[in-house]
MIVO-504684 format. One record per residue: residue number from 1; x, y, z of N, C-alpha, C in turn; chain; residue in three letters. Coordinates in steps of 0.05 Angstrom, whole numbers, plus 32768, in hexadecimal, padded with zeros to 4 digits. Layout:
// MIVO-504684
   n n.c1 n.c2 n.c3 ca.c1 ca.c2 ca.c3 c.c1 c.c2 c.c3 chain res
 NUM    X    Y    Z     X     Y     Z    X    Y    Z     A ALA
...
***
This chain:
// MIVO-504684
   n n.c1 n.c2 n.c3 ca.c1 ca.c2 ca.c3 c.c1 c.c2 c.c3 chain res
   1 7B84 7CFE 7EAD  7B80  7D1B  7EB4 7B8C 7D22 7ECE     A MET
   2 7B88 7D15 7EE2  7B95  7D18  7EFD 7BB4 7D18 7EFC     A VAL
   3 7BBD 7D04 7EEC  7BDA  7D07  7EE7 7BE6 7D20 7EDB     A LYS
   4 7BD9 7D2A 7EC5  7BDD  7D42  7EBB 7BDF 7D5A 7ECB     A ALA
   5 7BCC 7D56 7EE1  7BC9  7D70  7EF1 7BDD 7D6E 7F03     A GLU
   6 7BE6 7D58 7F0E  7BFC  7D54  7F20 7C16 7D5B 7F13     A ARG
   7 7C1B 7D51 7EFA  7C35  7D5B  7EEC 7C35 7D7A 7EE9     A LEU
   8 7C1F 7D86 7EDF  7C1E  7DA2  7EDC 7C23 7DAE 7EFB     A CYS
   9 7C15 7DA6 7F0E  7C1D  7DB3  7F2B 7C3B 7DAE 7F2F     A GLY
  10 7C45 7D96 7F2C  7C60  7D93  7F34 7C73 7DA3 7F23     A PHE
  11 7C70 7DA7 7F0A  7C7E  7DB7  7EF8 7C7C 7DD5 7EFF     A LEU
  12 7C67 7DDD 7F09  7C64  7DF6  7F11 7C72 7DFE 7F2A     A GLY
  13 7C71 7DE8 7F3F  7C82  7DEC  7F57 7C9F 7DEA 7F52     A VAL
  14 7CAA 7DDD 7F3C  7CC3  7DDC  7F36 7CD0 7DF3 7F2B     A LEU
  15 7CBE 7DFC 7F19  7CC2  7E17  7F10 7CC4 7E32 7F21     A VAL
  16 7CB4 7E31 7F38  7CB7  7E45  7F4A 7CCD 7E40 7F5D     A ILE
  17 7CD4 7E29 7F5F  7CEE  7E25  7F71 7D06 7E2F 7F64     A ILE
  18 7D07 7E24 7F49  7D1E  7E30  7F37 7D20 7E4B 7F35     A LEU
  19 7D07 7E59 7F33  7D07  7E75  7F2E 7D10 7E84 7F4B     A LEU
  20 7D08 7E78 7F62  7D0F  7E87  7F7A 7D2D 7E80 7F7D     A ALA
  21 7D38 7E6A 7F77  7D53  7E65  7F79 7D61 7E79 7F6A     A PHE
  22 7D5C 7E81 7F4F  7D68  7E92  7F3E 7D68 7EAE 7F4A     A VAL
  23 7D50 7EB6 7F54  7D50  7ECE  7F5F 7D61 7ED5 7F7A     A ILE
  24 7D62 7EC0 7F8D  7D74  7EC0  7FA1 7D8E 7EC1 7F9B     A ILE
  25 7D95 7EB4 7F88  7DB4  7EB3  7F78 7DBC 7ECD 7F6D     A TRP
  26 7DAA 7ED8 7F60  7DB1  7EF3  7F5A 7DAF 7F08 7F69     A ASN
  27 7DA1 7F04 7F81  7DA1  7F1B  7F95 7DB8 7F1B 7FA4     A ALA
  28 7DCC 7F08 7FA4  7DE8  7F09  7FAE 7DE4 7EFD 7FCD     A GLY
  29 7DD2 7EEE 7FD0  7DCB  7EE1  7FEA 7DD8 7EC9 7FED     A ILE
  30 7DE1 7EB8 7FDC  7DF2  7E9F  7FDE 7E10 7EA8 7FD2     A ILE
  31 7E20 7EA2 7FE4  7E40  7EA3  7FDE 7E4B 7E8A 7FD8     A GLY
  32 7E64 7E85 7FDD  7E73  7E72  7FDC 7E76 7E62 7FF9     A VAL
  33 7E75 7E4A 7FFC  7E7A  7E3C  8011 7E92 7E39 801A     A ALA
  34 7E9A 7E38 8033  7EBB  7E3B  803A 7ECA 7E25 802D     A ALA
  35 7EBC 7E0C 8028  7ECD  7DF9  801E 7ED3 7DFC 8001     A GLY
  36 7EC4 7E0D 7FF3  7EC7  7E0F  7FD7 7ED9 7E29 7FCC     A SER
  37 7EE1 7E3A 7FE5  7EEE  7E51  7FE1 7F04 7E50 7FCB     A LEU
  38 7F19 7E3E 7FCE  7F2C  7E3C  7FBD 7F27 7E34 7FA5     A GLU
  39 7F13 7E23 7F9D  7F0D  7E1B  7F84 7F00 7E33 7F77     A LYS
  40 7EEE 7E40 7F86  7EE1  7E5B  7F79 7EF5 7E6C 7F70     A ASP
  41 7F0C 7E74 7F80  7F1F  7E85  7F7A 7F30 7E7E 7F64     A ALA
  42 7F37 7E67 7F63  7F46  7E5B  7F4B 7F35 7E60 7F31     A ARG
  43 7F1B 7E57 7F30  7F0A  7E5C  7F1A 7F0A 7E77 7F12     A GLU
  44 7EFE 7E88 7F23  7EF6  7EA5  7F1E 7F11 7EB4 7F14     A GLU
  45 7F2D 7EAF 7F23  7F40  7EBE  7F1C 7F55 7EAF 7F0C     A GLN
  46 7F4D 7E9B 7EFD  7F5C  7E89  7EF0 7F75 7E83 7EF9     A GLN
  47 7F7A 7E78 7F11  7F90  7E75  7F20 7F9B 7E57 7F18     A ILE
  48 7FB0 7E51 7F0E  7FB9  7E35  7F09 7FB7 7E23 7F1F     A PRO
  49 7FAD 7E0A 7F16  7FAB  7DF7  7F2A 7FC6 7DE8 7F38     A SER
  50 7FDC 7DEF 7F2B  7FF3  7DE9  7F3A 7FFE 7DFD 7F4B     A ASP
  51 7FF2 7E14 7F4D  8000  7E29  7F61 7FF7 7E22 7F7E     A TRP
  52 8006 7E26 7F8E  8001  7E21  7FAB 7FF1 7E35 7FB7     A GLU
  53 7FE6 7E32 7FD0  7FD5  7E42  7FDE 7FD6 7E48 7FFB     A MET
  54 7FD7 7E60 8003  7FD8  7E63  8023 7FC0 7E71 8026     A ALA
  55 7FB1 7E6A 803D  7F94  7E70  8041 7F91 7E74 805B     A GLN
  56 7F82 7E8A 8066  7F76  7E8E  8080 7F5A 7E9A 807F     A ALA
  57 7F49 7E8D 8090  7F2B  7E94  8091 7F29 7E92 80AB     A ILE
  58 7F10 7EA6 80AF  7F01  7EA5  80CA 7EE4 7EAC 80C3     A ASN
  59 7ED3 7EB2 80D5  7EB8  7EB4  80D1 7EAF 7EC8 80BC     A ASP
  60 7EC0 7EDD 80B8  7EBC  7EF5  80AE 7EC7 7EF9 808E     A GLU
  61 7EDE 7EE9 808E  7EED  7EEF  8074 7F02 7ED8 8071     A MET
  62 7F05 7ED5 8054  7F1F  7EC1  804E 7F32 7ECD 803B     A CYS
  63 7F4B 7ECA 8040  7F5F  7ED6  802D 7F70 7EBF 8024     A ALA
  64 7F77 7EC1 800B  7F89  7EAB  8003 7F9B 7EB8 7FF0     A MET
  65 7FB4 7EA7 7FEF  7FCA  7EB3  7FDE 7FD0 7E98 7FD0     A LEU
  66 7FCF 7E9B 7FB7  7FD7  7E86  7FA1 7FF3 7E90 7F94     A PHE
  67 8006 7E7B 7F91  8022  7E83  7F89 8029 7E6E 7F79     A TYR
  68 803E 7E6E 7F65  804B  7E5C  7F56 8062 7E4D 7F66     A ASP
  69 806C 7E36 7F5E  8081  7E2A  7F6D 809A 7E39 7F70     A ALA
  70 809D 7E4C 7F5F  80B3  7E5C  7F64 80B5 7E77 7F70     A GLU
  71 809D 7E7A 7F7D  8090  7E8F  7F8B 8099 7EAB 7F7D     A THR
  72 8097 7EA9 7F63  809A  7EC2  7F54 8080 7ECF 7F4A     A ARG
  73 806C 7EBD 7F48  804E  7ECA  7F3E 803C 7EC5 7F54     A GLU
  74 802B 7ED2 7F5A  8012  7ED0  7F6D 7FFD 7EE1 7F67     A TYR
  75 7FE6 7EDA 7F74  7FCE  7EE8  7F73 7FC1 7EE3 7F8F     A THR
  76 7FAF 7EF4 7F9A  7FA2  7EF0  7FB1 7F87 7EF4 7FAC     A TYR
  77 7F75 7EEB 7FC0  7F5A  7EEB  7FBF 7F4B 7EF0 7FD9     A SER
  78 7F3B 7F03 7FDD  7F2F  7F09  7FF6 7F0F 7F06 7FF2     A ILE
  79 7F01 7EF8 8003  7EE9  7EEE  8003 7EDD 7EF7 801F     A TYR
  80 7EC6 7F06 801F  7EB9  7F11  8035 7E9C 7F05 803A     A MET
  81 7E92 7F02 804F  7E78  7EFD  8057 7E69 7F1B 8058     A LYS
  82 7E4C 7F18 8050  7E3E  7F2D  804F 7E2F 7F2F 8066     A LYS
  83 7E28 7F46 806B  7E13  7F4B  8083 7DF6 7F43 807F     A GLU
  84 7DE8 7F37 8090  7DCE  7F30  808D 7DC9 7F12 808A     A GLY
  85 7DB5 7F0C 8077  7DAE  7EF3  8071 7DBC 7EE4 805E     A THR
  86 7DD6 7EF0 8051  7DE1  7EE4  803F 7DF6 7EC9 8049     A ALA
  87 7DF4 7EB8 8036  7E05  7E9F  803D 7E1F 7E9B 802F     A TYR
  88 7E36 7E94 803D  7E50  7E8F  802D 7E5C 7EA8 8028     A GLY
  89 7E74 7EA9 801C  7E87  7EBB  8017 7E87 7EC6 7FFD     A TYR
  90 7E8A 7EDF 7FFB  7E8A  7EEF  7FE1 7EA3 7EF7 7FDA     A PHE
  91 7EAB 7EF7 7FBE  7EC3  7F04  7FB4 7EC5 7F21 7FB9     A PHE
  92 7ED8 7F27 7FC8  7EDA  7F46  7FCD 7EF2 7F53 7FBA     A SER
  93 7F08 7F49 7FBB  7F1F  7F54  7FAA 7F34 7F3C 7FA7     A GLN
  94 7F43 7F41 7F94  7F5B  7F2E  7F8F 7F6D 7F3D 7F78     A GLY
  95 7F84 7F2E 7F72  7F93  7F33  7F5E 7FB1 7F32 7F68     A GLY
  96 7FC0 7F47 7F5F  7FDD  7F46  7F67 7FE0 7F65 7F75     A THR
  97 7FF2 7F68 7F87  7FF9  7F7D  7F97 8019 7F7F 7F9A     A ASP
  98 8024 7F93 7F96  8041  7F98  7F97 8049 7F90 7FB5     A PRO
  99 803A 7F9D 7FC6  8041  7F99  7FE6 8041 7F7B 7FED     A TYR
 100 802F 7F6B 7FE2  8030  7F4D  7FE8 8049 7F41 7FDA     A ILE
 101 8050 7F4A 7FC7  8069  7F3E  7FBC 8082 7F44 7FC8     A GLY
 102 8084 7F5F 7FCF  809A  7F68  7FE0 809C 7F6C 7FFE     A GLU
 103 8087 7F6C 8008  8084  7F6E  8028 806E 7F5E 8030     A GLY
 104 805E 7F6B 8047  8049  7F62  804D 8030 7F75 804D     A VAL
 105 801B 7F6E 803F  8005  7F7E  803D 7FF0 7F7A 8054     A ARG
 106 7FE9 7F8E 8062  7FD1  7F88  8075 7FBB 7F97 8069     A GLY
 107 7FA8 7F87 8065  7F8A  7F92  805B 7F77 7F95 8076     A MET
 108 7F6C 7FAD 807B  7F5A  7FB0  808E 7F41 7FB3 8085     A VAL
 109 7F2A 7FA2 8089  7F10  7FA4  807B 7EFC 7FAB 8093     A PHE
 110 7EF6 7FC1 8095  7EE1  7FCF  80A6 7EE1 7FBD 80BF     A ASP
 111 7EC9 7FAF 80C3  7EC6  7F9C  80DC 7ECC 7F83 80D6     A ASP
 112 7ED6 7F7B 80C3  7ED8  7F5E  80B8 7EF2 7F4E 80C0     A LYS
 113 7F06 7F62 80C4  7F1E  7F56  80CC 7F3A 7F5F 80BE     A GLY
 114 7F51 7F57 80BF  7F6A  7F61  80B5 7F75 7F46 80A7     A ILE
 115 7F7E 7F49 8091  7F8C  7F35  8082 7FA8 7F3C 807F     A ALA
 116 7FBC 7F2D 8084  7FD6  7F30  8081 7FDF 7F1B 806A     A LEU
 117 7FE8 7F26 8054  7FF2  7F15  803F 800B 7F1E 8035     A ILE
 118 801D 7F07 8032  8037  7F0D  8025 8042 7EF5 8015     A SER
 119 8050 7EFA 8006  8062  7EE5  7FF9 807E 7EE5 800A     A MET
 120 8082 7EF1 801F  8094  7EEB  8030 80B2 7EF3 8028     A ASN
 121 80B7 7F06 801B  80D2  7F0D  8010 80DE 7F16 8027     A GLU
 122 80D1 7F23 803C  80DE  7F2C  8055 80E6 7F17 8069     A ASP
 123 80DE 7EFF 8063  80E8  7EE7  8077 80DA 7EEC 8091     A LYS
 124 80C0 7EF3 8093  80AF  7EF5  80AD 80B2 7EDA 80B7     A VAL
 125 80BC 7EDB 80D1  80B9  7EC3  80E0 80A6 7EC2 80F6     A GLN
 126 80A1 7ED9 8100  8091  7EDA  8119 8081 7EF5 811B     A LYS
 127 8066 7EF1 811F  8053  7F08  8123 8048 7F09 813D     A ILE
 128 804E 7F1F 814D  8040  7F26  8167 8027 7F36 8166     A GLU
 129 8012 7F2F 8171  7FF8  7F3C  8171 7FF5 7F47 8191     A ILE
 130 7FF1 7F5E 8194  7FF1  7F6B  81B2 7FCF 7F7C 81B1     A ASP
 131 7FC0 7F72 81C1  7FAA  7F7F  81BF 7FA8 7F92 81DA     A ASP
 132 7FBC 7F94 81EB  7FBE  7FA5  8200 7FB9 7F94 821C     A GLY
 133 7FB0 7F7C 8216  7FA8  7F6B  8230 7FB9 7F50 822D     A GLN
 134 7FBE 7F47 8215  7FD1  7F2E  8213 7FDE 7F31 81F6     A GLU
 135 7FF4 7F27 81F5  8003  7F24  81DE 8007 7F07 81D2     A LYS
 136 7FFE 7F04 81BC  7FFD  7EEC  81AE 8016 7EEA 8198     A LYS
 137 8022 7ED3 8194  803D  7ED0  8185 802F 7EB9 816C     A THR
 138 8034 7EC1 8153  802F  7EAC  8142 804A 7EAA 8133     A MET
 139 8055 7E8D 8130  806C  7E88  8122 8066 7E82 8104     A GLU
 140 8077 7E8D 80EE  8071  7E8A  80D5 8089 7E7D 80CA     A ILE
 141 8085 7E6F 80B5  809D  7E62  80A2 80AA 7E7A 8094     A ASP
 142 80BE 7E82 809A  80D0  7E97  808F 80D3 7E93 806F     A ALA
 143 80D2 7E7B 8063  80D7  7E76  8049 80BB 7E75 8036     A ILE
 144 80A6 7E75 8045  808C  7E72  8035 807A 7E88 8038     A LYS
 145 806B 7E8A 8021  8056  7EA4  8022 8044 7E99 8037     A PRO
 146 8034 7EB0 8040  801F  7EAC  8056 8009 7EBE 8055     A PHE
 147 7FF3 7EB6 805F  7FD8  7EC4  8065 7FD0 7EC0 807F     A VAL
 148 7FC8 7ED8 808B  7FBE  7ED8  80A9 7FA5 7EEA 80A9     A ILE
 149 7F8F 7EDC 80B3  7F78  7EEF  80BA 7F75 7EF2 80D5     A VAL
 150 7F73 7F0D 80DC  7F70  7F14  80FB 7F54 7F24 80FF     A LEU
 151 7F49 7F22 8117  7F33  7F34  811C 7F3E 7F54 811A     A PRO
 152 7F27 7F62 8116  7F2A  7F7E  8110 7F39 7F8C 812A     A ILE
 153 7F32 7F80 813E  7F3B  7F8F  815A 7F55 7F7F 8169     A ASN
 154 7F6A 7F74 8155  7F79  7F66  8162 7F92 7F76 816E     A SER
 155 7F93 7F91 8168  7FA6  7FA1  8178 7FC2 7FA4 8167     A GLY
 156 7FD6 7FA7 8173  7FF1  7FB0  8166 7FFD 7F94 8159     A GLU
 157 8003 7F95 8144  8010  7F7D  8133 802C 7F86 812B     A ILE
 158 803D 7F74 8137  805B  7F78  8130 8065 7F60 8123     A THR
 159 8075 7F5E 810E  8081  7F4C  8101 80A0 7F4C 8102     A MET
 160 80AC 7F36 8103  80C6  7F32  8106 80D3 7F1E 80F2     A TYR
 161 80E8 7F26 80E3  80F4  7F17  80CF 8105 7EFF 80E1     A ASP
 162 8111 7EED 80D0  8123  7ED9  80DD 8138 7EE1 80EC     A SER
 163 8143 7EF9 80EA  8159  7F04  80F8 8152 7F17 8112     A MET
 164 8133 7F18 8115  812B  7F24  812C 8125 7F42 8126     A GLY
 165 8127 7F4B 810C  8123  7F69  8106 8103 7F6A 80FF     A ASN
 166 80FB 7F82 8105  80DF  7F89  8102 80DA 7F8D 80E4     A ILE
 167 80C5 7F81 80DB  80B9  7F83  80C0 80A4 7F95 80BA     A VAL
 168 80A4 7FAA 80A7  808E  7FBB  80A3 8078 7FAD 8098     A SER
 169 805E 7FB9 80A2  8045  7FB1  8099 8039 7FCA 8085     A LEU
 170 8033 7FC0 806C  8026  7FD3  805F 8005 7FCC 805F     A TYR
 171 7FFA 7FE3 806F  7FDD  7FDF  8070 7FC9 7FEF 8064     A ASP
 172 7FB5 7FEA 8059  7FA1  7FF8  804C 7F86 7FF3 8059     A THR
 173 7F70 8005 805B  7F5C  8003  8067 7F43 8000 8050     A TYR
 174 7F30 7FEF 8050  7F1F  7FEA  803A 7F02 7FF1 8047     A ARG
***
């Protein structure tokens, strides 16, 4: 009889734990861990496993660009952290965007940051970021697609192609 009571008590506690987990999961408190973002994006957006990926991540957001070997097809994914007690990153948006394929798309997300995403048709080789106090330079491989995540208060962003010409940035605010 004591064993039956213990078994019932154990099962009751197990059911409560499982129920609590389901409630938390459905409440959108648990997101995707940083180490699982690529896997999650590939599964959720049905991205082929042989496509390459460019990724940039910070404490607030992750941007990924997936593309085929010929760099003809691509899709992007943006994951954000939520405010408050939520854990992990949550899918925000993804798909294709003509500005990513033809130029450089700058996506500005409120106070989360700026994602620069490009298949690099413009052959961007250098990006300068000037916040008014210091100028930072980032070198880019001019023949590869790229993704960069910057803080929201980065300042002026200027991009140059392999010939030293300024490249236009198509930016949107979310």
